[in-house]
Structures are given as structure tokens and as C-alpha cells.
C-alpha positions in Angstrom: 98.6 114.9 108.2 100.4 114.7 112.0 100.2 118.7 111.2 96.4 119.4 111.2 96.2 116.0 113.7 95.2 113.5 111.6 96.1 109.8 111.3 97.6 107.7 108.5 95.7 104.7 107.9 97.6 102.6 105.7 95.3 100.0 103.8 98.0 96.8 102.9 95.5 94.8 101.9 96.8 94.2 98.2 100.3 95.4 99.3 100.7 92.4 102.3 100.5 89.2 100.4 103.2 91.6 97.5 105.7 93.7 99.3 108.1 93.3 102.1 106.6 96.3 104.2 108.3 97.9 107.0 105.6 99.6 108.8 107.6 101.2 111.6 109.8 103.1 109.1 106.8 103.7 106.8 105.5 107.0 108.9 101.9 105.6 108.6 99.6 105.5 112.1 97.5 102.3 111.6 98.1 99.8 109.0 95.7 96.7 108.2 95.4 93.9 106.2 93.0 91.1 105.6 93.8 87.3 106.4 92.1 85.6 102.8 94.5 88.4 100.9 97.4 86.7 102.2 96.5 83.1 101.7 94.8 82.5 105.6 91.2 82.1 106.3 88.5 83.9 105.4 86.9 86.3 108.5 89.7 87.7 110.1 92.1 90.5 109.3 94.9 92.5 111.6 95.4 96.0 112.8 98.6 97.4 113.1 99.5 100.1 115.1 101.9 103.0 116.6 102.4 102.1 120.2 101.4 105.6 121.5 98.4 105.5 118.8 96.9 102.5 120.2 97.1 103.5 123.5 95.0 106.8 122.6 92.2 105.2 121.0 89.4 104.0 123.2 87.4 100.5 122.5 85.2 100.1 119.6 83.1 97.6 121.5 83.0 96.0 125.2 83.0 92.1 126.4 85.0 90.1 128.3 88.6 89.6 128.7 89.6 93.6 127.7 88.7 94.7 131.2 90.8 95.2 134.4 88.4 96.9 136.4 84.3 97.1 135.9 81.8 99.4 138.6 78.9 101.0 138.4 80.2 104.4 137.6 83.0 103.0 135.3 85.4 100.8 133.6 89.1 100.6 133.0 90.5 98.4 130.5 93.4 96.4 129.3 96.3 98.1 126.8 96.5 97.2 123.2 95.8 94.7 121.9 93.7 93.1 124.5 91.3 96.3 124.6 90.3 95.7 121.4 90.1 92.1 121.6 86.8 91.9 123.4 85.5 88.3 123.6 85.8 85.1 122.2 87.7 85.5 119.4 87.7 83.6 116.2 90.5 80.8 117.4 90.8 78.8 114.2 90.3 81.7 111.7 94.1 83.1 114.1 95.5 79.8 113.7 95.1 79.6 110.1 96.0 83.6 110.0 99.6 82.6 111.8 100.0 79.9 109.3 99.9 82.1 106.1 102.3 84.8 107.7 104.8 82.3 108.6 104.4 80.9 105.1 105.0 84.5 104.0 108.0 84.8 106.5 109.6 81.5 104.7 109.9 83.2 101.1 112.1 86.3 99.6 109.6 88.8 99.3 112.0 90.4 96.8 112.7 87.6 94.6 109.0 87.0 95.0 108.1 90.7 93.8 110.2 90.0 90.8 108.6 87.2 89.8 105.6 88.9 90.1 106.5 91.7 88.4 107.2 89.4 85.3 103.7 87.9 85.5 102.2 91.6 85.8 104.0 92.6 82.6 102.8 89.3 80.8 99.2 89.9 81.8 99.2 93.5 81.3 100.2 93.3 77.8 98.2 90.4 77.1 95.2 92.2 78.0 96.2 95.2 76.3 96.5 93.1 73.2 93.1 91.8 73.2 90.1 93.5 71.2 87.6 95.4 73.1 89.3 94.9 76.7 90.1 98.1 78.4 92.7 98.5 81.3 92.3 100.6 84.0 94.0 102.7 86.2 97.7 103.7 85.5 99.0 100.8 83.4 102.0 102.6 83.0 103.1 102.6 86.5 107.0 101.4 86.8 106.9 99.6 90.3 103.5 97.7 90.1 102.3 94.4 91.7 100.8 91.8 90.0 97.5 93.1 90.0 95.2 94.5 86.9 91.6 96.0 86.9 89.5 95.9 83.4 86.3 96.2 81.6 85.5 94.1 78.5 83.5 96.1 76.3 79.6 94.8 75.6 79.6 92.3 78.4 79.2 92.9 82.0 81.6 92.3 84.5 79.2 89.6 86.7 79.3 87.7 83.4 82.8 88.2 82.6 83.6 86.5 85.9 80.8 83.7 85.3 82.6 82.8 81.6 86.2 83.3 83.6 84.9 81.1 85.8 83.7 78.2 83.2 87.2 78.2 82.1 89.3 77.2 85.3 89.4 81.2 86.3 89.4 82.8 89.2 89.1 86.4 88.9 87.1 88.8 91.3 84.4 91.1 90.0 82.0 94.2 91.4 82.9 97.5 92.5 85.9 96.6 94.8 85.0 98.9 97.5 85.5 101.8 95.1 82.0 102.4 93.6 82.8 106.2 93.0 86.1 105.3 90.6 84.1 103.2 88.4 81.6 105.7 88.4 84.2 108.3 87.5 85.2 105.4 84.9 82.4 105.6 83.1 81.2 101.6 84.2 78.9 99.6 87.0 81.8 97.0 87.3 85.0 95.7 86.0 86.9 92.3 86.8 90.5 92.5 89.2 92.6 89.8 88.0 95.8 88.9 90.1 98.9 86.7 90.5 100.9 85.8 93.7 103.5 83.7 94.9 102.7 80.7 93.5 101.0 81.9 90.1 102.8 80.7 86.9 103.0 82.1 83.3 101.2 79.2 81.8 98.5 80.3 84.2 98.4 83.3 83.3 98.5 82.4 79.6 94.9 80.4 80.4 93.5 83.3 82.1 94.4 85.5 78.9 92.9 82.9 76.5 90.0 82.5 78.6 89.4 86.6 78.4 89.8 86.7 74.4 87.1 84.3 74.1 84.7 86.1 76.2 83.0 89.1 73.8 82.8 86.1 71.0 81.1 83.9 73.9 78.3 86.6 74.2 78.4 87.8 70.8 79.2 90.9 70.8 83.0 90.7 69.0 83.6 93.9 66.8 
């Protein structure tokens, strides 16, 4: 990327809560993640960047607390990160995000990843055994996080999500910010289930039991 003058941006929203990331050593120029994906509040996220990259970027919005001097002809801006934090910040969300980061930091993420790997295998193999369930993506990758997208034959993902909700199971449904990929798979939407540090094997079994009842409930059982 650098050979052609391009920046590398890592979307770490899905990996941040599951893997111990060493961003300076990763080689990326910028990385982003959202607060709620690491068990923090909604409405906030974080941007990490190399110092020289952040210094080279202009502000994307203007307002208070991000300038040093303003005249009728020009403005001079504070250095990063203040340059990108114009106006009143979401204070309560920032406090919650900091608490979530500290909470994650109190855990051994390598051990957590091993625990999640056990859950991922249980979830993937369980879904694969349910008739009418189609797993999406590379299901045979050696190093996976505990996340699996799937579709249920004959049942829209939104209906699957509502059925799971009625059984006490929370899952994401829709395009997951990847509508072209769903078009490539030939489906309108999918269900995405994920586990984390606090998820138990019993909860995975509850999820699998709920998924196994979807097609029968909607009358499309083979």
C-alpha cells in the first residue's frame, strides 16, 4: 500500500474484543473499533493512528477545543488527537469506553481466545449439523474468532432473529455492513452469532437448540 501512496486502515471492530492487538507492530497506518463491540456503551468508538499519519490529516469537522488561533483569513489547529475532537465530546460514553478497555485489560486475552476457540468450534459444528442451515464464509480456517454468520433455508434472517429473541437468544441480523457480499452469496440477509469472554458452553447449546427449532416453527421443515 505504501508503495503507491495508500494508507492501510484496519477495521478492528470484530477483532478488538477477542484478540490481543499490537497495532504499532501490525504495520497498519490507522485502526478503528466501536465501543459496544468491546462491551462498552453505544455511540462511541476509537481511532488509533501512527503519529506521522495523524499529523498529516486535516480536521474533518471544526468547532471549539480544537484550534489554537483563528483569524478572518485562516485557522491553526491543535495537534492530534484534539484536532479531531471538535466541540463537546460524549463524556458519559467516553467514561464507559474507558471502563470497558480497563475491564478487558484485566483479562488474559490469550486464555480468553483459547476459551472462545472452544466455543467457536462448538457453535460451528453444531450449526453445521442442523438441517437447512447454511454457514457463510470460510468455515475451515484454523484461527477463527467465536463468530459465525449463517442463513436458514426458507426463513428470512429477520424472522430467525425474532424467533431467537423469543427464546432468549440475542443475535445480529441483516447485511452486517456487507450488502455486496450477501449479493455474492445469493441471499438477502444473514444471522450473525458471536461469543465472548463471558459466554458459556451451556449458552452455546441454548443457541443451537433455538436455531434447530426455526424451520419447524415457520413450517418449512424438510
